[in-house]
C-alpha positions as CSV (number, residue, x, y, z in Angstrom):
1,M,32.5,-140.0,8.4
2,R,31.5,-136.5,9.7
3,I,34.5,-134.5,11.0
4,L,35.2,-131.2,12.5
5,A,38.4,-129.5,11.2
6,V,39.7,-126.7,13.3
7,D,42.3,-123.9,12.3
8,V,43.3,-123.1,15.7
9,G,43.7,-119.4,16.5
10,F,43.7,-117.2,19.4
11,R,41.9,-114.2,17.7
12,V,40.0,-116.2,15.1
13,C,39.3,-119.9,15.4
14,G,38.2,-121.1,11.9
15,Y,36.3,-124.3,11.5
16,A,34.8,-126.6,8.8
17,I,32.2,-129.5,9.3
18,C,32.8,-131.9,6.6
19,D,31.4,-135.3,5.3
20,V,34.3,-137.4,4.2
21,Q,34.0,-140.5,2.3
22,N,37.2,-141.8,0.5
23,L,38.6,-138.7,-1.3
24,D,35.4,-136.9,-1.4
25,V,35.0,-134.0,1.0
26,L,31.6,-132.4,1.4
27,L,31.6,-129.1,3.2
28,I,28.4,-129.0,5.6
29,K,29.4,-125.7,7.5
30,E,32.1,-123.3,7.9
31,G,32.3,-120.7,10.7
32,E,34.8,-118.7,12.7
33,I,34.8,-118.3,16.6
34,K,36.1,-114.9,17.6
35,P,36.5,-114.3,21.4
36,F,36.1,-110.8,22.6
37,P,39.4,-109.1,22.5
38,K,39.1,-107.6,26.1
39,Q,38.2,-110.9,27.6
40,A,40.9,-112.6,30.0
41,L,42.4,-115.9,28.7
42,P,40.1,-118.0,30.8
43,Q,37.1,-116.5,29.4
44,K,38.5,-116.7,25.7
45,L,39.1,-120.4,26.1
46,N,35.8,-121.2,27.4
47,Y,34.3,-119.3,24.7
48,I,36.0,-121.3,22.2
49,F,35.2,-124.5,24.0
50,E,31.5,-123.8,24.3
51,E,31.2,-122.6,20.8
52,L,32.7,-126.0,19.3
53,T,30.6,-127.7,21.9
54,K,27.5,-126.4,20.5
55,E,28.5,-127.5,17.1
56,I,29.6,-131.1,18.0
57,K,26.2,-131.4,19.6
58,F,24.3,-130.2,16.5
59,Y,26.4,-131.7,13.8
60,N,27.6,-135.0,15.8
61,P,31.0,-135.2,14.0
62,K,33.1,-138.4,14.8
63,A,36.3,-136.9,14.9
64,I,38.3,-133.6,15.3
65,V,41.2,-132.7,13.1
66,V,43.7,-130.0,14.0
67,E,47.2,-128.6,13.0
68,T,50.1,-129.4,14.8
69,L,51.5,-126.3,16.4
70,Y,53.9,-124.0,14.4
71,S,55.0,-120.5,15.4
72,H,58.0,-118.7,14.4
73,H,60.8,-118.6,16.8
74,R,60.6,-114.9,17.2
75,H,57.0,-115.1,18.6
76,P,57.2,-117.5,21.4
77,T,54.2,-115.9,23.3
78,T,52.1,-116.8,20.2
79,M,53.2,-120.6,20.4
80,G,52.1,-120.4,24.1
81,L,48.7,-119.0,23.4
82,L,48.0,-121.3,20.5
83,A,49.1,-124.3,22.7
84,Q,46.4,-123.4,25.2
85,V,43.6,-123.1,22.6
86,R,44.8,-126.4,21.1
87,G,44.8,-127.9,24.5
88,A,41.2,-126.8,25.1
89,I,40.2,-128.4,21.6
90,V,41.9,-131.6,22.6
91,L,40.2,-131.8,25.9
92,L,37.0,-131.2,23.9
93,A,37.7,-134.2,21.6
94,E,38.3,-136.2,24.8
95,R,35.2,-135.1,26.8
96,C,32.8,-135.7,23.6
97,G,34.4,-139.0,22.8
98,L,35.7,-137.9,19.5
99,E,38.8,-139.4,17.6
100,F,41.6,-137.0,17.5
101,Y,43.8,-136.4,14.4
102,E,46.6,-133.9,13.7
103,Y,48.4,-132.7,10.7
104,A,51.2,-130.3,10.1
105,P,50.3,-127.2,8.1
106,T,52.5,-128.1,5.3
107,R,51.2,-131.6,5.1
108,A,47.5,-130.4,5.0
109,R,48.4,-127.8,2.2
110,K,50.6,-130.4,0.2
111,C,47.6,-132.8,0.1
112,F,45.4,-130.0,-0.9
113,L,47.6,-127.9,-3.4
114,G,50.3,-130.3,-4.0
115,R,52.9,-128.0,-2.6
116,G,53.3,-127.4,1.3
117,N,54.7,-123.8,1.1
118,V,51.7,-121.9,0.0
119,N,50.1,-119.0,1.7
120,S,46.5,-119.0,3.3
121,F,45.1,-116.8,0.5
122,Q,46.0,-119.5,-2.1
123,V,44.4,-122.3,0.0
124,K,41.2,-120.2,0.1
125,K,41.1,-120.0,-3.6
126,M,41.6,-123.4,-4.0
127,A,38.9,-124.3,-1.4
128,E,36.5,-122.0,-3.4
129,N,37.3,-123.7,-6.7
130,V,36.8,-127.0,-5.0
131,T,33.6,-126.4,-3.7
132,G,32.1,-123.8,-5.8
133,K,31.3,-121.8,-2.7
134,E,33.2,-118.6,-1.3
135,F,34.8,-119.1,1.9
136,M,34.4,-116.5,4.7
137,S,37.8,-116.2,5.6
138,I,41.5,-117.9,5.1
139,H,40.8,-119.6,8.6
140,T,37.8,-121.6,7.4
141,A,39.6,-122.4,4.1
142,D,42.7,-123.7,6.2
143,A,40.2,-125.9,8.3
144,F,38.8,-127.2,5.0
145,S,42.2,-128.2,3.8
146,L,42.8,-130.2,7.1
147,A,39.6,-132.0,6.1
148,V,41.1,-132.7,2.8
149,A,44.4,-134.1,4.4
150,F,42.3,-136.3,6.5
151,S,40.6,-137.8,3.6
152,H,43.6,-138.6,1.9
153,T,45.4,-140.0,5.0
154,Q,42.3,-142.2,5.5
155,K,42.2,-143.2,1.8
156,F,45.9,-144.0,2.1
157,Q,45.7,-146.2,5.3
158,K,42.8,-148.2,3.8
159,L,44.7,-149.0,0.7
160,S,47.9,-149.9,2.7
161,A,45.9,-152.1,5.1
162,S,44.5,-154.0,2.0
163,L,48.0,-154.8,0.6
164,P,49.9,-157.9,1.2
165,D,52.4,-157.9,4.2
166,C,55.3,-157.3,1.9
167,A,53.6,-154.4,0.2
168,R,52.6,-153.0,3.3
169,K,56.1,-152.8,4.8
170,T,57.2,-151.1,1.6
171,A,54.4,-148.7,1.8
172,S,55.4,-148.0,5.4
173,L,59.0,-147.3,4.5
174,H,57.7,-145.1,1.7
175,N,55.5,-143.2,4.2
176,R,58.6,-142.6,6.7
177,F,61.0,-141.8,3.8
178,R,58.1,-139.1,2.5
179,S,57.6,-137.8,6.3
180,A,61.3,-137.2,6.6
181,L,61.5,-135.4,3.4
182,L,58.6,-133.3,4.4
183,E,60.4,-132.4,7.7
184,N,63.7,-131.7,5.9
185,S,61.8,-129.4,3.6
186,K,60.6,-127.2,6.5
187,T,64.1,-126.4,7.7
């Protein structure tokens, strides 16, 4: 399945277009969208929307994957701006008829590096090691980590769907327990 993974940002929006099959993630293209700093908010949102629309039309992904929102409590304005960019991307997914997936940044990094509390430079280094290519920025590497999280989640869902009913319930309980642990580790 071809996906578009997006690291939502207001100044720099990184993306990675990947082919995902089981746990194999093949990077097709990475890129950044950088709206002009002097543009007003509506023009920036439109620019991001239009640039991603071009990529979707050319590469024809079946799904969009983004991070859930996170912002430090000292920066509520950042959260508001990111929410608007993310909203434009959610609208784009709906308009283009794409499946929409979202993962917490810590979950994506845990799937990719085994730990959720790593910085973006570590994610970039690992992405370069995995693909054998130099990534243009931490933003595109973060987008690639979202693609890896998507592949792991899809594989887990396929495996749990093939389990007998009692094993599926156990896997569901395990998944809820694991999610609760991840949420508690954030605080």
